[in-house]
SEDRENMI-222920 format. One line per 8 residues: number of its first residue (from 1); their letters; for each residue x, y, z of C-alpha. Coordinates in nm, 4 decimals. Layout:
BEGIN
NUM) a) X,Y,Z; ...
# end
This chain:
BEGIN
1) mdrigads) 0.0703,-0.4622,-2.2698; 0.2130,-0.1135,-2.3071; 0.1813,0.1231,-2.0148; -0.1517,0.3012,-2.0065; -0.1414,0.6750,-1.9464; -0.3163,0.8430,-1.6547; -0.5402,1.0165,-1.9076; -0.6680,0.6854,-2.0471
9) ivnhiedv) -0.6731,0.4537,-1.7447; -1.0436,0.5097,-1.6696; -1.1323,0.4358,-2.0314; -0.9244,0.1196,-2.0109; -1.0914,0.0033,-1.6883; -1.4366,0.0824,-1.8253; -1.3533,-0.1166,-2.1383; -1.2519,-0.4141,-1.9230
17) frrrgses) -1.5832,-0.3912,-1.7364; -1.7699,-0.3723,-2.0677; -1.5849,-0.6576,-2.2400; -1.5285,-0.8942,-1.9494; -1.7771,-0.7897,-1.6815; -2.0404,-1.0450,-1.7786; -1.8058,-1.3347,-1.7011; -1.9009,-1.5581,-1.4132
25) ylgeqvtm) -1.7455,-1.4865,-1.0788; -1.5802,-1.8031,-0.9498; -1.8979,-1.9946,-0.8750; -2.0917,-1.7003,-0.7303; -2.4479,-1.6139,-0.8371; -2.3350,-1.2795,-0.9838; -2.1066,-1.1761,-1.2688; -1.7703,-1.0133,-1.2073
33) aqhmlqta) -1.9094,-0.6682,-1.2937; -2.2173,-0.7134,-1.0753; -1.9938,-0.8134,-0.7859; -1.7558,-0.5193,-0.8150; -2.0366,-0.2677,-0.8723; -2.2326,-0.4057,-0.5763; -1.9237,-0.3908,-0.3570; -1.8782,-0.0238,-0.4487
41) qcaelaga) -2.2463,0.0378,-0.3797; -2.2097,-0.1226,-0.0353; -1.9182,0.1117,0.0384; -2.1128,0.4145,-0.0768; -2.4232,0.3209,0.1238; -2.2013,0.2792,0.4310; -2.0839,0.6402,0.3904; -1.7307,0.5488,0.2858
49) vgsqivaa) -1.4897,0.8109,0.1529; -1.4109,0.8222,-0.2183; -1.0900,0.6192,-0.2010; -1.2732,0.3354,-0.0234; -1.5536,0.3377,-0.2813; -1.3031,0.3187,-0.5673; -1.1091,0.0431,-0.3879; -1.4359,-0.1471,-0.3517
57) llhdighy) -1.5168,-0.0983,-0.7193; -1.1744,-0.2112,-0.8400; -1.0853,-0.4702,-0.5743; -1.1146,-0.7679,-0.8123; -0.9674,-0.6078,-1.1249; -0.6726,-0.8457,-1.0834; -0.8931,-1.1318,-1.1985; -0.8878,-0.9635,-1.5391
65) kneipets) -0.5276,-0.8501,-1.5296; -0.4006,-1.2005,-1.4755; -0.6042,-1.3499,-1.7581; -0.6125,-1.6717,-1.5586; -0.9272,-1.8672,-1.6346; -1.1761,-1.9293,-1.3586; -1.1119,-2.3017,-1.3871; -0.7620,-2.2504,-1.2442
73) lakgidnf) -0.9022,-2.1926,-0.8971; -1.1117,-2.5054,-0.9275; -0.7870,-2.6927,-1.0001; -0.6320,-2.5641,-0.6792; -0.4354,-2.2710,-0.8185; -0.4494,-1.9339,-0.6422; -0.4279,-1.6604,-0.9039; -0.3176,-1.3930,-0.6514
81) heeaganf) -0.5640,-1.1489,-0.8045; -0.5304,-0.9077,-0.5129; -0.1584,-0.8576,-0.5751; -0.1991,-0.8407,-0.9533; -0.4744,-0.5811,-0.9210; -0.2819,-0.3685,-0.6716; 0.0358,-0.3844,-0.8803; -0.1577,-0.2734,-1.1880
89) ledyfpis) -0.3402,0.0122,-1.0122; -0.0541,0.1531,-0.8033; 0.0806,0.3576,-1.0943; -0.2503,0.5426,-1.1221; -0.4106,0.5623,-0.7785; -0.3058,0.6631,-0.4256; -0.2115,0.4035,-0.1674; -0.5477,0.4623,0.0045
97) vvepirqh) -0.7096,0.2913,-0.2965; -0.4378,0.0361,-0.3692; -0.3516,-0.1033,-0.0257; -0.7018,-0.2213,0.0723; -0.7179,-0.3973,-0.2663; -0.3821,-0.5623,-0.1987; -0.5009,-0.6732,0.1469; -0.8635,-0.7807,0.0878
105) vaakrylc) -0.7790,-1.1521,0.0658; -0.5536,-1.1265,0.3711; -0.8441,-0.9559,0.5486; -1.0630,-1.2595,0.4769; -0.7966,-1.4886,0.6219; -0.7573,-1.2540,0.9211; -1.1292,-1.2337,0.9945; -1.1609,-1.6121,0.9727
113) avksdyle) -0.8888,-1.6359,1.2377; -1.0089,-1.3678,1.4806; -1.3905,-1.3641,1.4439; -1.5546,-1.6936,1.5348; -1.8700,-1.6183,1.3336; -1.7041,-1.4721,1.0233; -1.6725,-1.7992,0.8305; -2.0519,-1.8343,0.8453
121) rlspasvr) -2.1013,-1.5173,0.6401; -1.8809,-1.6365,0.3539; -2.0431,-1.7685,0.0394; -1.9694,-2.1328,-0.0495; -1.7373,-2.0160,-0.3297; -1.5491,-1.7884,-0.0884; -1.5097,-2.0751,0.1580; -1.3635,-2.2908,-0.1221
129) tlslqggp) -1.1107,-2.0261,-0.2215; -1.0106,-1.9652,0.1416; -0.8059,-2.2841,0.1557; -0.6325,-2.1956,-0.1723; -0.5487,-1.8553,-0.0267; -0.3802,-2.0004,0.2813; -0.6724,-2.0616,0.5158; -0.7234,-1.8651,0.8382
137) mnaieive) -0.4126,-1.6772,0.9520; -0.1888,-1.8201,1.2200; -0.0844,-1.6157,1.5245; 0.2290,-1.4748,1.3584; 0.0347,-1.3716,1.0468; -0.2310,-1.2046,1.2636; 0.0276,-0.9903,1.4443; 0.1889,-0.8937,1.1136
145) ferndyle) -0.1439,-0.8099,0.9476; -0.2490,-0.5933,1.2418; 0.0538,-0.3702,1.1730; -0.0967,-0.2700,0.8374; -0.1639,0.1048,0.8103; -0.4783,0.0204,0.6124; -0.6074,-0.2491,0.8476; -0.9518,-0.0970,0.9045
153) qsiqlryw) -1.0016,-0.0087,0.5377; -0.8993,-0.3613,0.4319; -1.1379,-0.5211,0.6799; -1.4222,-0.2935,0.5744; -1.3553,-0.3723,0.2075; -1.3719,-0.7400,0.2945; -1.7164,-0.7024,0.4500; -1.8425,-0.5099,0.1463
161) dddgkdpd) -1.6885,-0.7770,-0.0766; -1.8879,-1.0422,0.1104; -2.2087,-0.8379,0.0756; -2.1634,-0.7701,-0.2972; -2.2922,-1.1057,-0.4201; -2.6695,-1.0634,-0.4534; -2.8046,-1.1632,-0.7976; -3.1209,-0.9583,-0.7373
169) rvhppfsy) -2.9604,-0.6335,-0.6219; -2.9972,-0.3334,-0.8487; -2.6761,-0.1299,-0.8606; -2.5471,0.1742,-1.0494; -2.3548,0.1248,-1.3747; -1.9807,0.1821,-1.4047; -2.0440,0.5295,-1.5501; -2.1959,0.6346,-1.2154
177) yrsliesl) -1.8510,0.6044,-1.0539; -1.6496,0.7494,-1.3417; -1.6037,1.1042,-1.2065; -1.5075,0.9696,-0.8638; -1.2467,0.7398,-1.0195; -1.1096,1.0266,-1.2303; -1.0819,1.2492,-0.9229; -0.8450,1.0021,-0.7562
185) ikh) -0.6046,0.9428,-1.0450; -0.2444,1.0451,-0.9785; -0.1083,1.2793,-1.2458
# end
């Protein structure tokens, strides 16, 4: 794919949501678009700043960027969607958007290691993917992760990610977030 210009990145992302958003989300009860829109809504309702809301909205864009079918995870293949998404977005957005996206899977592994009740809040599909993603962090990984400048934002994104899986929740459409996304684009 040719590089997308800063002036057309929002159109491109919106097109991905429109074309691919109705795809199932790795065994969850919501579609990919529902999940990402609900995650952004959770961030907004929590009073998050704009960069956190956009990170929440785009945190799983790497599932699309990779073009790896959902069945790959069922076969025991981690598609590293967090890294793919962050790598794709870093040309267009500030690190305050990109780094929590890059770290949201690590945050799940971290929380499973340091919070005894965290595993209970994960959906069955998220528990299944945890082992593919490396399982709970070990002591060395915990120390390293805690050095992250975006530790709190990554952890908060993880909680919103967990809460953005309600098939009955009404959420705003992508267009609701468009001006916020545009305001954060690097030019």
